[in-house]
N, C-alpha and C positions, 0 to 999 in steps of 0.2 A: 507570859514569854518569859523576860528578864531569868525569872528564875529556871524556868525549863533550861535557858540557853547558859548558868551559872554553874548548872549542873554537870553539861555537856563538860565544855569549859575543865570544871573540874575532874573530869575522865580524861577529857585529854592529858591534862599535864598529869594524874596521874601515870600516865603509859610515855611519858618525856615525849610528848608531843606538843607543836603549837595548833592553832588555829589559824582559821580565814580572820580578817579584823575587819568588822560590817560596819557599814554605816551604823549602824542599832549599838550605840553603848552601853552593852549591858555588863559589861566585867569590869570586874574591881580593880581597882590598879595593882594590888597583889596580887590575884590570879594574873592580868595583865603584865608583869616583871615575873611569876616566875615562868610562865610559855613564852616571855623574847627579854631571855638574859641580857641580850644586848643590848637592851631599850636604852637602859640608863648611859653604855657608853656613846650611843645616838644623841642622846639629850648633852649630852658635852660637846660635841659638835657641834653642835644645832646652834647651839650657843656659843662657840666661837664665831659661827657663819652669820649667824641672823639674830645678834645682840640684841636687836635690839622687839624679836620675835612679830616682826611682821608677817611673815608667812605660818597661817598656823592654822586647825581645823577642830573640828570637836574631839577626832580622836587625839589629839594634842593638850586641847584643853584638860579630857579628861584626865589624861593618864601621866601630865607633867606637872610638877607641884612646882608653884609660881613660886616659892622660896626660894626656890634653886637658879631663879633667872640672872640676881645679880651672886652668887654665890662666886662665880669666878673673876 
């Protein structure tokens, strides 16, 4: 299922679309960033409002780089 989902995500990206962020984390980080180009801006905002990273979930853990936590 993960491979099939990643192929569908590639098709969405090829058509300049995003995809629904499901509870199952199958997309690579690169796919996520390609489909959601403003994600880095969101990550920066979250670092400002939640510097201790208290509020997080599986999606956050999968696509947010831990090394960025203290980069600002």
